[in-house]
C-alpha positions as CSV (number, residue, x, y, z in Angstrom):
1,M,-72.0,122.1,-66.8
2,S,-68.6,123.3,-65.9
3,A,-66.8,122.3,-63.3
4,Q,-66.3,124.8,-60.3
5,A,-63.0,127.0,-60.6
6,Q,-61.0,125.5,-57.2
7,I,-60.4,128.4,-54.9
8,P,-56.7,128.4,-53.8
9,S,-56.0,127.8,-50.3
10,L,-53.0,128.8,-47.7
11,K,-51.4,126.2,-45.7
12,S,-48.2,126.6,-43.3
13,R,-45.1,125.2,-44.4
14,I,-43.2,125.9,-41.4
15,I,-42.1,122.6,-39.8
16,K,-40.4,123.6,-36.7
17,T,-37.4,126.3,-35.5
18,Q,-34.9,124.7,-33.5
19,A,-31.1,125.6,-32.8
20,I,-28.9,124.2,-35.6
21,K,-24.7,124.2,-36.2
22,W,-24.9,127.2,-38.5
23,R,-21.6,126.6,-39.2
24,E,-22.6,123.5,-41.3
25,L,-25.2,125.0,-43.3
26,Q,-24.9,124.6,-47.3
27,F,-26.0,127.0,-49.8
28,I,-27.9,126.8,-52.9
29,Q,-26.8,130.2,-54.3
30,K,-23.4,130.9,-55.4
31,D,-21.4,133.5,-54.2
32,N,-22.0,136.1,-57.2
33,F,-25.8,135.4,-56.3
34,K,-25.8,138.8,-54.5
35,E,-22.8,141.8,-53.9
36,W,-22.6,144.1,-50.3
37,V,-24.9,147.5,-51.0
38,A,-22.0,150.2,-50.7
39,A,-20.8,149.6,-46.5
40,G,-23.3,147.0,-46.3
41,D,-20.9,144.4,-45.2
42,E,-19.7,146.7,-42.3
43,K,-23.0,147.8,-41.4
44,L,-24.2,144.1,-41.0
45,K,-21.4,143.2,-38.8
46,Q,-22.2,146.1,-36.4
47,S,-26.2,145.6,-36.8
48,L,-25.3,141.9,-35.2
49,I,-23.1,143.0,-32.6
50,K,-25.6,145.6,-31.4
51,Y,-28.7,144.0,-32.1
52,Q,-27.6,140.5,-31.6
53,F,-29.2,137.2,-33.5
54,V,-32.7,138.4,-33.9
55,D,-33.8,136.5,-37.1
56,P,-33.7,132.8,-37.1
57,F,-31.9,131.0,-40.5
58,K,-34.4,129.7,-42.8
59,V,-33.4,126.1,-43.9
60,W,-34.5,123.1,-45.9
61,E,-33.3,119.8,-44.5
62,N,-32.8,116.8,-47.4
63,D,-31.2,114.0,-46.4
64,G,-29.8,115.5,-43.2
65,I,-28.1,117.9,-44.8
66,L,-29.2,121.5,-44.2
67,Y,-29.6,124.0,-47.0
68,C,-29.7,127.8,-46.2
69,L,-32.8,129.5,-48.1
70,D,-32.2,132.8,-46.3
71,G,-29.4,133.9,-44.4
72,Y,-26.5,133.9,-46.4
73,H,-24.5,136.9,-45.9
74,R,-25.2,136.8,-42.1
75,Y,-23.5,133.1,-42.1
76,K,-20.6,135.0,-43.8
77,D,-20.4,137.7,-41.5
78,L,-21.0,135.8,-38.5
79,E,-18.0,134.0,-39.6
80,K,-15.7,137.0,-39.7
81,L,-16.9,138.4,-36.5
82,S,-15.6,134.9,-34.9
83,T,-12.6,135.1,-36.5
84,S,-11.8,138.8,-35.2
85,G,-12.5,137.4,-31.5
86,V,-16.1,138.1,-31.0
87,E,-17.9,135.1,-29.3
88,V,-20.8,133.6,-31.4
89,P,-22.6,130.4,-30.5
90,E,-22.2,127.5,-32.3
91,L,-25.9,126.8,-32.1
92,L,-28.3,129.4,-33.6
93,P,-31.9,128.8,-34.4
94,A,-33.5,128.2,-37.4
95,T,-36.8,127.9,-39.2
96,F,-36.9,124.8,-41.2
97,I,-39.4,124.8,-44.1
98,G,-41.0,122.1,-46.3
99,C,-39.8,121.9,-49.9
100,T,-40.5,119.2,-52.4
101,D,-37.1,119.1,-54.1
102,I,-33.6,121.3,-54.6
103,K,-35.5,123.3,-57.3
104,E,-38.5,124.4,-55.2
105,A,-35.9,125.2,-52.3
106,A,-34.1,127.5,-55.3
107,E,-37.2,129.1,-55.8
108,L,-37.5,130.3,-52.2
109,V,-34.3,131.8,-52.2
110,L,-35.4,134.3,-54.7
111,V,-38.5,134.8,-52.5
112,Y,-36.4,135.5,-49.3
113,S,-34.3,137.8,-51.4
114,S,-37.5,139.7,-52.7
115,A,-38.6,143.3,-51.5
116,Y,-42.4,143.4,-52.3
117,A,-42.9,146.9,-50.5
118,R,-40.2,149.5,-49.5
119,I,-40.1,152.5,-47.2
120,T,-40.8,155.9,-48.2
121,Q,-38.6,158.8,-47.4
122,H,-41.3,160.6,-45.6
123,G,-42.8,157.5,-43.9
124,L,-39.1,157.3,-42.4
125,Y,-39.1,160.0,-41.1
126,D,-42.1,160.0,-39.4
127,F,-41.8,156.9,-38.0
128,I,-38.2,158.0,-36.8
129,N,-40.1,160.7,-34.7
130,D,-42.8,158.8,-33.6
131,K,-40.7,156.2,-32.1
132,E,-38.2,158.9,-31.0
133,I,-35.5,156.7,-32.1
134,D,-32.1,158.7,-32.2
135,F,-31.3,158.7,-36.4
136,H,-27.9,158.9,-36.3
137,D,-27.4,156.1,-33.9
138,I,-28.9,153.7,-36.4
139,Q,-28.0,155.6,-39.5
140,E,-24.6,153.5,-39.6
141,L,-26.3,150.3,-38.9
142,I,-29.2,150.4,-41.4
143,D,-29.4,150.3,-45.2
144,L,-32.8,151.0,-46.5
145,P,-32.7,150.6,-50.7
146,G,-34.2,153.7,-52.4
147,L,-33.1,155.8,-49.7
148,S,-30.8,158.4,-49.2
149,L,-30.0,158.2,-45.4
150,E,-27.2,161.1,-46.1
151,M,-30.1,163.4,-47.4
152,M,-32.0,162.6,-44.3
153,D,-29.1,163.6,-42.1
154,D,-29.9,167.4,-42.1
155,W,-33.4,165.9,-40.9
156,F,-32.5,165.5,-37.4
157,L,-30.1,167.6,-36.5
158,P,-30.0,168.3,-32.8
159,E,-32.8,171.2,-31.6
160,P,-30.8,174.3,-30.9
161,A,-31.0,175.9,-27.6
162,E,-33.6,179.0,-27.3
163,K,-30.6,181.5,-26.7
164,D,-29.0,180.1,-30.1
165,L,-32.2,180.7,-31.9
166,I,-32.5,184.2,-30.9
167,G,-28.5,184.9,-31.5
168,L,-29.1,183.0,-35.2
169,A,-32.3,185.5,-35.6
170,K,-30.3,188.9,-35.2
171,H,-28.2,188.0,-38.2
172,N,-30.6,185.4,-40.2
173,P,-33.7,185.5,-39.8
174,I,-35.3,182.1,-39.7
175,T,-37.3,180.6,-42.5
176,L,-39.8,177.8,-42.9
177,K,-40.2,176.2,-46.1
178,I,-43.6,174.3,-46.9
179,T,-43.7,172.5,-50.2
180,F,-47.9,172.1,-51.1
181,Q,-49.0,169.6,-54.0
182,S,-51.6,171.8,-55.7
183,K,-53.1,175.5,-55.9
184,E,-55.9,174.3,-53.7
185,Q,-53.7,173.5,-51.0
186,I,-51.7,176.9,-51.0
187,D,-55.1,179.0,-51.4
188,T,-56.3,176.6,-48.1
189,A,-52.9,177.6,-46.3
190,E,-52.4,181.3,-47.0
191,K,-55.7,182.1,-45.4
192,L,-54.9,180.4,-41.9
193,I,-50.9,181.7,-42.3
194,K,-52.2,185.3,-42.3
195,E,-54.5,184.4,-39.6
196,I,-51.9,182.9,-37.2
197,L,-49.1,185.9,-38.0
198,E,-51.5,188.8,-37.7
199,E,-52.7,187.2,-34.3
200,H,-49.3,185.7,-32.8
201,C,-46.3,186.8,-34.8
202,P,-46.0,190.4,-34.8
203,G,-43.4,191.4,-37.5
204,A,-43.1,188.1,-39.2
205,Y,-44.0,188.1,-42.9
206,Y,-44.6,185.4,-45.5
207,S,-43.6,184.9,-49.2
208,M,-44.5,182.3,-52.0
209,S,-42.3,181.1,-54.9
210,G,-43.0,177.8,-56.9
211,G,-43.1,176.2,-60.3
212,E,-45.5,175.0,-62.2
213,L,-48.4,173.6,-60.6
């Protein structure tokens, strides 16, 4: 009879979270391990100033030395902010992680540097609208891989006043663009659009154009 396969289990390797002398941190990674993305350096500094220190360093303690597993670029920008005159506390929180040796600690550096999910363009749009976040206020503070924040700039233009819309309509009729994913969606929507225009929007009309479905 074959031995039953062992079912894997999970356990917490978080030892504690406490304030540390962050300037004494040692790093496993070298300076060329990561590079700033576009204006990432400035964005991180501005984010630290606006939102303060909201994410603890992740560290491994070995023979009294604290090795940083996550927080290298925050460390660098905290130093820059301190040099520029910003008051930065000498003690900041760190979460201590249990590691068997330096090799496993290095593996966790890679884990903390990994991105397992990404924000979608429309997901971000819905989130910002749902939570009533000022996109233009936060745009210069965030950097989301794979997303073009510049492309979204026009999505969050201030709503024009009604009088401006009336004046605009006299010269340029206002249009609404809807993108459908299939012919079935178009067939369903066309019936509804006709009913809405006939009942509520006298003088309005619609047209359709598109590529291959």
